[in-house]
VOGU-3710 file (C-alpha; in Angstrom, 3 decimals, decimal comma):
1> mvsshdalit> -55,239/21,452/-14,594  -52,324/19,774/-13,438  -51,315/18,656/-9,962  -48,856/18,930/-8,227  -49,143/15,429/-6,714  -48,979/14,084/-9,943  -46,129/15,944/-11,600  -44,150/14,946/-8,470  -44,591/11,396/-8,633  -44,056/11,617/-12,319
11> iifalalgif> -40,498/13,150/-11,762  -39,629/11,137/-8,927  -40,446/7,714/-10,730  -38,619/8,830/-14,185  -35,841/9,821/-12,145  -35,764/6,310/-10,074  -35,950/4,675/-13,234  -33,915/6,537/-15,052  -30,951/5,823/-12,977  -31,260/2,364/-12,631
21> lvilahhfri> -31,491/1,977/-16,301  -28,324/3,961/-16,349  -26,935/1,494/-14,107  -28,104/-1,439/-15,801  -26,302/0,091/-19,508  -23,187/0,563/-17,310  -23,210/-2,998/-16,489  -24,134/-4,644/-19,404  -21,827/-2,188/-21,371  -24,174/-1,205/-23,829
31> smivplligg> -25,169/2,562/-24,998  -27,645/3,925/-21,909  -29,955/5,330/-24,663  -31,100/2,064/-25,469  -32,361/0,808/-21,909  -33,595/4,239/-21,345  -35,747/4,289/-24,761  -37,314/1,046/-24,354  -37,806/1,269/-20,554  -39,413/4,695/-21,459
41> vlvgphflgl> -41,429/3,473/-23,668  -42,729/0,742/-21,962  -43,569/2,755/-18,850  -45,476/5,274/-20,935  -48,895/6,022/-21,056  -49,180/3,631/-24,376  -48,021/0,512/-22,824  -47,938/0,195/-18,844  -49,156/3,641/-17,809  -47,058/3,836/-15,014
51> idpkgigsgl> -46,108/7,475/-16,044  -47,313/10,325/-17,939  -45,159/13,151/-18,784  -48,280/15,297/-19,214  -48,925/15,124/-15,621  -45,776/17,752/-15,638  -47,596/20,290/-17,591  -45,599/23,248/-18,891  -42,733/22,114/-16,366  -41,758/19,194/-19,184
61> ktiislaiav> -40,127/22,451/-20,995  -38,610/23,574/-17,850  -37,073/20,257/-17,060  -35,588/19,564/-20,711  -34,003/23,068/-21,064  -32,088/22,497/-17,756  -31,186/18,838/-18,440  -29,668/19,936/-22,064  -27,968/22,921/-20,215  -26,012/20,522/-17,774
71> ilfeggmslq> -25,104/18,195/-20,485  -23,796/20,638/-22,874  -22,098/22,786/-19,617  -20,470/19,374/-19,108  -19,897/18,390/-22,781  -17,593/22,000/-22,934  -15,690/21,056/-19,842  -14,821/17,465/-21,145  -12,557/19,327/-24,221  -9,363/18,101/-24,588
81> lsglkqapkv> -7,782/20,582/-26,372  -4,628/18,631/-27,386  -6,824/16,756/-29,195  -7,990/19,145/-31,596  -4,566/20,046/-33,055  -4,048/15,918/-34,250  -6,657/16,437/-36,967  -8,232/20,110/-37,278  -8,473/19,979/-41,060  -11,072/16,852/-40,950
91> ikrllsvgvi> -12,828/18,578/-37,653  -13,192/21,520/-39,192  -14,391/20,131/-42,351  -17,123/17,375/-40,652  -18,310/20,535/-38,858  -18,966/22,806/-41,825  -19,001/21,046/-44,981  -20,248/17,804/-43,300  -23,076/19,529/-40,925  -24,295/21,526/-44,233
101> ftwfaissiv> -24,453/18,712/-46,586  -25,899/16,229/-43,815  -28,797/18,894/-43,078  -29,608/19,428/-46,570  -29,618/15,997/-47,711  -31,686/14,976/-44,880  -34,038/17,895/-45,508  -34,282/16,738/-49,092  -35,021/13,155/-47,963  -37,799/14,234/-46,000
111> yllfdlnvsm> -39,325/16,924/-48,126  -39,409/13,918/-51,202  -40,774/11,450/-48,763  -42,939/13,184/-46,730  -45,633/15,428/-47,200  -44,167/18,865/-45,462  -42,791/22,165/-46,911  -39,317/23,379/-47,255  -39,236/24,929/-43,775  -40,710/21,994/-41,880
121> sllagslvvv> -38,406/19,747/-43,832  -35,333/21,586/-43,152  -36,490/21,679/-39,502  -36,633/17,944/-39,684  -33,108/17,632/-40,848  -31,638/20,079/-38,603  -32,513/17,690/-35,484  -30,629/14,483/-36,679  -27,392/16,617/-37,747  -26,069/16,252/-34,346
131> tgptvvqpli> -24,344/12,645/-33,236  -24,072/13,854/-29,265  -20,921/12,998/-27,143  -22,825/11,203/-24,543  -23,527/8,248/-27,010  -20,570/8,523/-29,061  -17,546/9,157/-26,515  -18,493/5,447/-24,268  -18,969/4,035/-27,635  -15,732/4,388/-29,143
141> rriglnerlq> -13,693/4,000/-26,025  -15,182/0,838/-25,613  -14,866/-0,096/-29,026  -10,742/0,728/-28,946  -10,206/3,027/-31,536  -6,656/4,214/-33,163  -6,045/7,274/-31,401  -6,392/9,443/-34,329  -10,608/8,311/-34,810  -11,185/8,790/-31,390
151> hilsweaili> -10,023/12,212/-31,340  -11,879/12,946/-34,646  -15,262/11,529/-33,299  -14,885/13,049/-30,156  -14,520/16,264/-30,949  -17,374/15,731/-33,918  -19,481/15,044/-31,349  -18,975/17,696/-28,618  -18,600/20,605/-30,964  -21,699/19,447/-33,450
161> dpigvfiall> -24,277/19,662/-30,389  -24,156/23,590/-30,133  -23,843/23,997/-33,976  -26,901/21,332/-34,546  -28,848/23,313/-32,107  -28,713/26,603/-33,476  -29,303/25,058/-36,851  -32,256/23,778/-35,313  -33,379/27,035/-33,662  -33,127/28,916/-36,845
171> cfewvnissy> -35,427/26,571/-38,615  -37,922/26,554/-35,588  -37,867/30,581/-36,009  -38,184/30,390/-39,803  -41,603/27,882/-38,960  -42,867/29,744/-36,228  -42,859/33,093/-37,735  -43,909/31,992/-40,762  -47,342/31,129/-39,130  -47,852/34,805/-38,059
181> esithyfgia> -48,315/38,055/-39,536  -45,805/39,363/-42,185  -44,299/41,677/-39,757  -42,442/40,547/-36,485  -40,983/42,764/-34,054  -37,027/42,650/-32,225  -36,417/44,947/-29,879  -39,346/47,402/-30,866  -38,133/47,291/-34,287  -40,586/46,414/-36,834
191> vpakfgpfia> -38,718/43,447/-39,309  -40,548/41,451/-42,585  -41,124/38,131/-41,549  -38,666/36,695/-44,311  -35,914/38,036/-42,741  -36,968/37,222/-39,084  -35,443/33,908/-38,725  -31,835/35,075/-39,716  -32,064/38,231/-37,539  -33,137/35,804/-34,332
201> ffirsfigii> -30,464/33,738/-35,164  -28,018/36,322/-34,798  -28,939/37,666/-31,924  -29,254/34,770/-29,981  -26,030/33,656/-30,958  -24,522/36,585/-29,975  -26,435/36,956/-26,542  -25,337/33,131/-26,392  -21,576/33,530/-27,331  -20,729/36,623/-25,142
211> agilggiald> -22,840/35,175/-22,073  -20,678/32,466/-22,139  -17,822/34,201/-22,316  -18,073/36,224/-19,510  -19,682/33,539/-17,295  -16,540/31,584/-18,302  -14,256/34,133/-17,422  -16,089/34,733/-14,082  -16,223/31,274/-13,203  -12,491/31,000/-14,189
221> kilrkniiph> -11,491/33,719/-11,819  -13,512/32,624/-9,058  -11,944/29,008/-8,982  -8,143/30,670/-9,127  -8,946/32,851/-6,354  -10,173/29,658/-4,032  -12,533/31,968/-2,687  -15,362/28,954/-2,826  -15,184/26,407/0,484  -14,291/23,079/-0,981
231> eilnmtvlsf> -16,904/20,958/0,469  -19,333/23,235/-1,942  -17,465/23,933/-4,914  -19,440/21,285/-7,205  -22,558/22,993/-6,410  -21,897/26,145/-6,385  -20,271/25,706/-10,243  -23,689/24,051/-11,567  -25,782/26,630/-9,841  -23,391/29,316/-11,729
241> allifgicel> -23,794/27,705/-14,751  -27,441/27,400/-14,306  -27,382/31,178/-13,560  -25,759/32,167/-16,850  -28,726/29,731/-18,677  -31,262/31,732/-16,730  -30,099/35,278/-17,518  -29,668/34,491/-20,724  -33,369/32,802/-21,206  -34,700/36,022/-19,697
251> vehetgilav> -32,836/38,468/-22,076  -33,644/36,207/-25,376  -35,415/32,667/-25,178  -33,079/29,898/-26,796  -30,067/31,645/-25,998  -29,135/29,762/-22,693  -27,638/26,441/-24,397  -25,198/28,375/-26,363  -24,048/30,285/-23,289  -23,439/27,408/-20,843
261> tvagfwlalk> -21,541/25,218/-23,639  -19,407/28,487/-24,385  -19,401/29,125/-20,621  -17,684/24,986/-20,293  -15,678/25,633/-23,431  -13,712/28,368/-21,717  -13,162/26,829/-18,614  -11,670/23,525/-20,717  -9,377/26,172/-22,352  -8,174/28,143/-19,293
271> dpphlkqirk> -8,265/24,904/-17,119  -8,407/26,693/-13,733  -7,704/24,526/-10,220  -10,353/22,008/-9,339  -11,598/21,662/-12,604  -10,844/17,515/-12,864  -13,010/17,410/-9,499  -15,697/19,630/-11,163  -15,646/17,091/-14,436  -16,317/14,470/-12,147
281> fkleltdmai> -18,993/15,934/-10,774  -20,506/17,202/-13,681  -20,229/13,446/-15,364  -22,132/12,116/-12,738  -24,586/14,445/-12,673  -25,222/14,482/-16,745  -26,023/10,390/-16,463  -28,656/11,364/-13,987  -29,911/14,472/-15,912  -29,582/11,942/-18,978
291> gvlfvllaan> -31,546/9,124/-17,414  -34,671/11,304/-16,051  -34,866/13,093/-19,370  -34,918/10,481/-21,731  -37,437/8,216/-19,766  -39,728/11,441/-19,953  -39,043/11,794/-23,241  -39,744/8,159/-24,579  -42,381/7,917/-22,372  -44,273/10,820/-24,320
301> lnidnflklg> -43,725/8,793/-27,886  -46,820/7,215/-29,335  -45,857/4,011/-31,329  -48,666/5,279/-33,786  -46,900/8,091/-35,255  -43,960/5,517/-35,616  -45,957/3,248/-37,724  -47,607/6,130/-39,450  -44,105/6,987/-41,103  -44,600/3,480/-42,990
311> vpgifaillv> -42,302/2,246/-45,790  -40,986/6,190/-46,454  -39,879/6,206/-43,254  -37,740/3,198/-43,625  -36,460/4,232/-46,694  -35,720/7,460/-45,159  -33,614/5,985/-42,298  -31,705/3,829/-44,549  -30,253/6,470/-46,348  -29,482/8,765/-43,876
321> vfvvrpisvl> -27,344/5,724/-42,403  -25,866/4,277/-45,491  -25,445/6,887/-47,845  -25,796/10,441/-46,447  -23,338/9,885/-43,928  -20,744/8,270/-45,940  -21,151/11,018/-48,658  -20,592/13,692/-45,899  -17,638/12,079/-44,213  -16,109/11,799/-47,950
331> lstigtdlkr> -16,838/15,227/-48,699  -15,192/16,029/-45,469  -12,035/14,109/-46,192  -11,187/14,912/-49,578  -7,473/16,058/-49,319  -6,408/14,387/-45,809  -3,993/11,505/-44,917  -6,673/9,421/-43,333  -6,668/5,778/-44,752  -9,927/4,441/-46,828
341> sekmflgwma> -10,473/2,282/-43,841  -10,582/5,244/-41,556  -12,967/7,392/-43,962  -14,927/4,211/-43,920  -15,420/3,892/-40,525  -16,151/7,415/-40,268  -18,720/7,181/-42,735  -20,406/4,221/-40,528  -20,189/5,978/-37,408  -22,817/8,561/-36,363
351> prgivaasma> -25,153/7,693/-33,447  -27,614/10,391/-32,562  -28,272/10,657/-28,924  -29,917/12,956/-26,140  -29,776/16,346/-27,761  -31,167/15,389/-30,639  -34,228/13,617/-28,605  -34,575/16,848/-26,485  -34,368/19,552/-29,393  -37,175/17,379/-31,397
361> aivtiylher> -39,228/17,314/-27,883  -38,844/20,993/-27,480  -39,630/21,690/-30,870  -43,086/19,523/-30,983  -44,093/20,886/-27,745  -43,757/24,574/-28,883  -45,157/24,037/-32,287  -48,222/22,124/-30,764  -48,841/25,247/-28,603  -49,108/27,024/-31,737
371> nipnteffes> -51,568/24,643/-33,757  -48,772/24,004/-36,279  -49,950/20,626/-38,182  -47,636/17,358/-38,041  -45,927/18,347/-35,260  -45,790/14,739/-34,119  -43,366/14,061/-36,902  -40,496/15,902/-35,391  -40,644/13,418/-32,541  -41,286/10,018/-34,650
381> ftyaiigttv> -38,941/10,524/-37,110  -36,324/11,833/-34,423  -36,559/8,915/-32,467  -36,418/6,560/-35,351  -33,163/7,666/-36,490  -32,049/7,760/-32,807  -32,863/4,126/-32,196  -31,807/2,842/-35,636  -28,194/4,222/-35,095  -27,772/3,797/-31,427
391> llqgllssqv> -28,542/-0,117/-31,855  -27,176/-0,540/-35,174  -24,150/1,404/-34,613  -23,677/0,426/-30,932  -24,392/-3,378/-31,475  -21,828/-3,606/-34,804  -19,242/-0,806/-34,332  -16,534/-3,433/-32,790  -17,066/-5,662/-35,247  -16,984/-3,009/-38,249
401> asflnvkspd> -13,673/-1,824/-36,670  -12,164/-5,021/-36,519  -13,269/-5,693/-40,128  -11,400/-2,503/-41,352  -8,349/-2,414/-39,067  -9,077/0,606/-37,296  -8,344/-0,594/-33,589  -5,361/0,718/-31,442  -2,642/-1,670/-32,463  -1,436/-1,080/-28,796
411> rngwlivgin> -4,741/-2,401/-27,315  -2,558/-5,220/-25,147  -1,239/-2,134/-23,206  -1,681/-1,385/-19,010  -2,721/0,808/-16,820  -1,438/0,586/-13,404  -3,454/2,837/-10,950  -1,618/3,848/-7,662  2,345/4,934/-7,989  4,611/3,803/-6,047
421> tfsieiarfi> 7,940/1,473/-5,838  6,092/-1,545/-6,326  3,756/-0,367/-9,300  6,820/1,006/-10,933  8,630/-2,399/-10,631  5,606/-4,129/-12,287  5,714/-1,500/-15,137  9,696/-1,760/-15,542  8,949/-5,806/-16,219  5,885/-4,964/-18,551
431> rrlgitvtli> 7,983/-2,403/-20,483  10,674/-4,604/-20,739  8,687/-7,031/-22,801  7,968/-4,223/-25,375  4,093/-3,809/-24,075  2,866/-0,221/-23,419  2,215/0,891/-20,029  1,088/4,093/-18,318  0,743/4,754/-14,479  -1,991/6,863/-12,862
441> dtnaynvana> -2,206/8,510/-9,349  -3,735/11,557/-8,005  -0,891/12,399/-6,036  0,948/14,834/-8,259  4,349/13,935/-6,480  4,282/10,259/-7,224  3,582/11,280/-10,980  6,330/13,443/-11,314  8,574/10,778/-9,836  7,441/8,511/-12,163
451> kekgydavhg> 7,836/10,791/-15,293  11,544/11,365/-13,885  12,096/7,728/-14,068  11,095/7,959/-17,701  7,607/6,279/-17,231  4,469/7,259/-18,984  2,375/8,620/-16,057  -1,148/10,791/-15,565  -1,954/13,092/-13,078  -5,461/11,917/-12,792
461> dalnvteldl> -8,407/10,004/-11,243  -8,618/6,347/-12,669  -12,678/6,621/-11,743  -13,184/9,608/-14,322  -12,410/7,513/-17,787  -13,432/10,421/-19,987  -10,332/12,439/-17,943  -7,724/10,032/-19,638  -6,129/11,309/-22,391  -7,133/9,441/-25,762
471> kyfarvgnvl> -3,583/8,748/-26,611  -3,136/6,617/-23,089  -6,688/5,620/-23,409  -6,516/4,092/-27,032  -3,970/1,425/-25,623  -5,300/0,188/-22,554  -6,435/-3,305/-22,530  -5,691/-4,368/-19,263  -6,128/-2,575/-15,836  -4,442/-3,136/-12,560
481> altdnkdlnv> -5,572/-1,421/-9,574  -2,515/-1,449/-6,666  -3,896/1,446/-4,633  -3,755/0,738/-0,469  -7,734/0,954/-0,495  -9,088/-2,345/-1,657  -12,799/-0,720/-2,009  -11,343/1,779/-4,222  -9,468/-0,879/-5,978  -12,890/-2,954/-6,522
491> ricftwhefi> -14,737/0,841/-7,957  -12,143/1,160/-10,290  -12,471/-2,288/-11,732  -16,563/-1,259/-12,232  -15,438/1,791/-13,834  -13,298/-0,084/-16,339  -15,481/-3,145/-17,043  -17,413/-1,069/-19,424  -14,719/-0,719/-21,911  -12,417/-4,092/-20,814
501> skshlyrwqp> -13,363/-7,616/-20,373  -13,471/-8,794/-16,779  -10,570/-11,048/-17,371  -8,344/-8,047/-17,854  -9,400/-6,069/-14,733  -6,816/-6,957/-11,848  -6,962/-5,833/-8,236  -5,173/-5,752/-5,106  -6,918/-7,012/-2,108  -5,814/-8,606/1,510
511> nyldgsnqet> -6,527/-11,951/2,602  -6,782/-11,676/6,035  -10,245/-11,077/6,050  -13,215/-13,219/5,465  -13,004/-14,124/1,516  -16,652/-14,549/1,343  -17,130/-10,781/1,025  -14,883/-10,127/-1,756  -16,711/-8,468/-4,657  -16,761/-10,688/-8,008
521> ignvvfsdlp> -15,511/-7,792/-10,064  -11,938/-7,880/-11,426  -9,370/-10,669/-10,450  -7,514/-10,470/-6,962  -3,884/-10,423/-7,364  -1,196/-9,992/-4,378  -3,666/-10,801/-1,776  -0,925/-12,628/0,020  0,819/-9,657/-0,034  0,683/-6,736/2,690
531> kpsnvsneld> -0,418/-3,151/1,419  1,206/-2,230/-2,085  2,752/0,918/-0,291  4,037/-1,663/2,559  5,789/-3,745/-0,137  7,118/-0,629/-2,018  8,729/0,468/1,732  10,196/-3,052/2,102  11,907/-2,063/-1,676  12,742/1,292/-0,610
541> neysrivlkt> 14,412/0,415/2,378  15,961/-3,058/0,909  13,708/-5,384/2,874  12,867/-7,201/-0,348  13,777/-7,108/-3,845  12,433/-7,697/-7,523  14,197/-10,501/-9,087  13,693/-12,232/-12,485  14,084/-15,986/-13,329  13,568/-17,673/-16,654
551> iepsntdees> 12,498/-21,060/-16,343  12,783/-23,406/-19,533  9,776/-25,818/-20,480  11,460/-28,325/-18,711  11,538/-27,330/-15,209  7,947/-26,701/-14,952  8,125/-28,077/-11,702  10,242/-26,017/-10,078  9,101/-24,084/-7,035  10,126/-20,703/-5,275
561> kgsvtpilnf> 12,102/-21,286/-2,642  12,010/-19,635/0,864  10,792/-16,195/1,225  10,763/-15,693/-2,582  7,008/-14,822/-3,869  5,993/-15,428/-7,567  4,567/-12,003/-8,878  4,235/-12,356/-12,761  5,001/-14,481/-14,984  5,170/-14,088/-18,975
571> anntftfsge> 4,768/-16,767/-21,578  3,247/-17,064/-24,916  2,321/-13,307/-25,178  0,023/-13,789/-21,789  0,367/-12,439/-18,776  -0,336/-14,580/-15,365  -0,177/-13,110/-11,843  0,442/-15,672/-9,177  0,874/-15,494/-5,323  2,224/-16,992/-2,216
581> nnktlskgin> -0,543/-19,439/-2,222  1,115/-21,022/-5,505  4,759/-21,149/-5,152  4,909/-23,007/-8,877  7,249/-21,296/-11,052  5,679/-21,363/-14,513  7,553/-21,754/-18,220  8,784/-18,402/-19,569  9,860/-15,254/-17,559  9,041/-15,051/-14,082
591> lllerndfyl> 8,878/-11,658/-11,729  9,588/-12,863/-8,080  9,510/-10,762/-4,870  12,582/-12,074/-2,914  11,207/-10,992/0,832  12,995/-11,205/4,002  12,318/-14,746/5,161  12,053/-13,189/9,054  8,427/-14,116/8,960  7,573/-11,836/12,253
601> arviqehlit> 8,556/-8,816/9,681  5,679/-9,883/7,525  2,867/-9,809/10,052  3,591/-6,641/11,414  2,793/-3,665/9,974  2,389/0,256/10,749  -0,430/-0,315/12,103  -0,124/-3,158/14,572  2,296/-1,116/16,121  1,052/0,635/19,312
611> slnpksfdem> 1,896/1,470/22,993  -0,038/0,888/26,352  0,104/1,748/29,935  -1,339/-0,839/31,940  -1,089/-1,200/35,499  -1,193/-5,225/35,519  -0,358/-8,041/32,996  -4,449/-8,927/32,949  -4,915/-5,124/32,050  -2,339/-5,109/29,036
621> lellmqrisn> -3,994/-8,422/27,896  -7,255/-6,666/27,903  -5,837/-3,576/26,157  -4,164/-5,554/23,828  -7,577/-6,742/22,666  -9,371/-3,646/22,795  -6,722/-2,425/19,810  -6,554/-5,385/17,980  -10,249/-5,285/17,845  -10,428/-1,823/16,552
631> vipiipyert> -7,668/-2,747/13,840  -9,536/-5,697/12,551  -13,067/-5,796/13,866  -13,962/-9,420/12,694  -11,954/-10,607/15,636  -14,199/-11,274/18,506  -13,378/-9,659/21,588  -14,953/-11,993/24,334  -13,898/-14,967/23,120  -10,501/-13,983/22,093
641> ladlvaresk> -9,642/-12,549/25,864  -11,570/-15,475/27,156  -9,036/-18,148/25,091  -6,083/-15,776/26,026  -6,819/-15,669/29,467  -7,060/-19,418/29,437  -3,751/-19,810/27,707  -1,597/-17,711/29,999  -3,188/-19,687/33,075  -1,891/-22,707/31,944
651> sptligngva> 1,293/-21,468/30,698  2,427/-17,816/30,845  4,153/-16,661/27,765  6,989/-14,757/29,721  10,519/-15,231/28,029  12,677/-13,117/29,515  14,086/-10,051/28,974  10,930/-7,860/29,661  8,977/-9,731/26,969  5,807/-11,653/26,854
661> iphvycpelt> 4,328/-13,043/23,869  0,722/-13,837/24,211  -0,795/-15,710/21,679  -3,545/-17,372/20,518  -5,710/-19,255/17,629  -8,141/-17,087/15,773  -10,635/-19,091/13,250  -11,885/-15,583/11,802  -8,364/-15,040/10,643  -6,740/-16,375/7,171
671> ksicmiarle> -3,543/-15,163/7,830  -1,029/-14,710/10,959  -0,855/-10,887/12,392  1,040/-9,850/15,194  0,872/-6,525/17,494  3,910/-4,801/18,617  2,821/-2,788/22,045  5,572/-1,117/23,935  4,635/-0,128/27,920  5,039/3,263/28,731
681> kpipieekdg> 5,738/1,763/32,366  7,050/-1,884/32,925  5,124/-4,143/34,514  6,827/-5,685/37,815  6,239/-9,271/37,651  7,825/-12,256/39,252  10,098/-14,391/36,401  13,216/-15,910/36,358  15,763/-13,029/35,273  13,704/-10,250/37,277
691> vpisiaffll> 13,051/-7,988/34,678  9,873/-6,368/34,240  7,837/-6,767/31,200  7,995/-3,642/28,808  7,445/-5,036/25,428  4,385/-7,508/24,158  4,496/-9,080/20,521  0,863/-10,262/20,419  0,235/-13,087/17,923  -3,064/-14,390/16,605
701> sppenpkmhl> -3,155/-16,889/13,784  -5,818/-19,070/11,873  -5,812/-22,662/13,769  -5,464/-24,226/10,141  -1,929/-22,915/9,619  -0,120/-23,938/13,185  3,210/-24,229/11,468  3,403/-20,626/10,492  2,640/-19,782/14,069  5,031/-21,673/15,695
711> rilsdiaklv> 7,495/-20,341/12,534  6,910/-16,656/13,643  7,070/-17,836/17,555  10,444/-19,099/17,045  11,169/-15,535/14,912  9,884/-13,419/18,262  12,271/-15,315/20,311  15,283/-15,128/17,823  14,686/-11,282/17,696  14,545/-10,886/21,670
721> sdknnlaait> 17,242/-13,170/22,339  19,580/-10,269/21,048  19,346/-7,605/23,523  20,680/-5,187/21,182  17,518/-5,444/19,144  15,133/-4,988/22,332  17,375/-1,611/23,308  16,983/-0,302/19,582  12,715/-1,153/19,837  12,725/0,134/23,218
731> vaknkteilk> 14,372/3,664/22,403  12,774/3,809/18,627  11,630/7,223/18,076  8,531/5,845/15,913  6,774/3,112/13,995  9,129/3,058/11,323  12,331/2,583/13,096  10,667/-0,233/14,777  10,036/-2,060/11,661  13,263/-1,093/10,551
741> vlhnvtsnqe> 14,680/-3,233/13,270  12,459/-6,243/12,262  13,383/-5,898/8,594  17,120/-5,706/9,845  17,120/-9,554/10,368  17,740/-10,863/6,650  19,083/-13,794/4,835  19,908/-13,942/1,268  18,860/-15,833/-1,767  20,810/-15,987/-5,199
751> heait> 18,278/-15,121/-8,059  18,758/-12,417/-10,982  17,912/-9,154/-10,044  15,601/-6,965/-12,596  17,314/-4,435/-14,760
//
């Protein structure tokens, strides 16, 4: 008797370990199957004994079935129909000629090398026909294959799963029915046992396809009518997919898997609203499902069964990897325009994955319940193939691709995340040098704007790599996260680190916060600049401009002057980012940002403009501190206010024309900031010109940079000395108009404008 407590502990532990191992796989940029397989075996009853899948009892079959349903539903939705058009002949042949040859070839090997009959051999061969998108897609993206090979392998992996599943089910029916009487029954009709497997196959195929299409149509209509609240959209679609699976299983066993796969295909074909959001959710859920499922399956393995395979097992594995797959590809690619090197790589690349493992587990469980001998062979043989192909091809595929010269020739291309004027200018610079660049943004308007200007732009989420069309992905070798959200930029770098080296990941992060909290993933760039959107606003309003300057090798000590900030350098086919703290211009072509040398305009941003209604000067200081502390929490309220009051008592900061400039040093800051506060009611105060205080410039600076502090104070004095500027600030309708007044104080620099 299985206790509910034991089952609960087993599931929770498997879930926690599975998630941990998936994270570990992403961190070290390896296939998740590797740590899941090793970790599952180690915690299983045959080693550490921390979990025992038998503690779940009959529920193990249910968990496996539901996990496969989620995995295949997500796989169906991930299809990019544009990709199938690029290599239809090859894919169709791999899914027909290739599958049939592989099935019969492996079955023949099993029949000749092991003590199994024909039906059992065919069943064993069917289990390792599938390659699996959960293994193939991350691997080929990490390698950086050319676009055509990526399409072929991705489509083969996705479409072969349901094909392999139903070949396995056909063989399973044959083995299962052959162990019973000579007559079986379907819907009350007696059928000779020899025809039973075929009838079962066609019945299940018909039910699965029809139910999948109907379910897909229903889901498509529901999504288009927007009748589901946005906050429960993902869970509703998941529930609907599981409902399709459950109803089909009630009607006829083993039809739900095909049904959910077809439903996913249908949604990918129709592309209803919110599909990208649903794909992202299902992808995350799939990783979790794979984690818990593979831990449970691996924990259930008995190493002794692997040892029983012996020398015939080793020989069989070598034949599957080095003979069967190459011949299958050769037969499938006859008469195609694939290069010899591409055919050779296709012949090398066929890692098995989670669906093969799951089907082997299901088959083993069902046949064991029917007391059919040699059932343990299916798991040991299948997992031996999985482990060998994943390890071997996962470790060596990049080297094989390089040797065969089938990697994307444009793997030095750029992906810039976040579309604005600043990012477009950087893209223009990169493209001018003959290097491909793609822009991506979740805002459709920004994408359309970039496309109008002639740039490759994608409407999508950079956190969902599988969403990026392969024609773009195949050429990405550098990623620049240039959104206003520094935390999002970090997450983007973490996501792409699985496919691209850390040294080629770049992200914007401001430096006014404590640098000790900076994440290590990705190279921080443009930290001395404000938000990319603010830089874009400066460019749009001509407060700043992008310029180019070519430096000869003899002038490498030249420094940028005044308000010119080096952005990006290109020399010797290498890009190097710079910043305001490094003013030295390098040899080669330098991309520069020429900004207004009015420093006050640089330290005031839109969120630092406010309005106050104090009744006294002291209350104004308190309100200023409250507002600045809310914006930048690292600024200590009590101590800074005390310093401010002490500073005012010694030397009031009233400069006439109704302006006050309270200022103080703040050790927590690494960069000067200034808040502008317009007072709703002027504060009467004794001053030499008798003008009540109506505007306050609140300046805080790090004590390490007193020169900048004094320079900004000078800029404020320069600004308010002109009564027209004060009047414009006073009557400004919004923060944008105030910023425009500040930026109108300009000076010009001579450089070559970018074209």
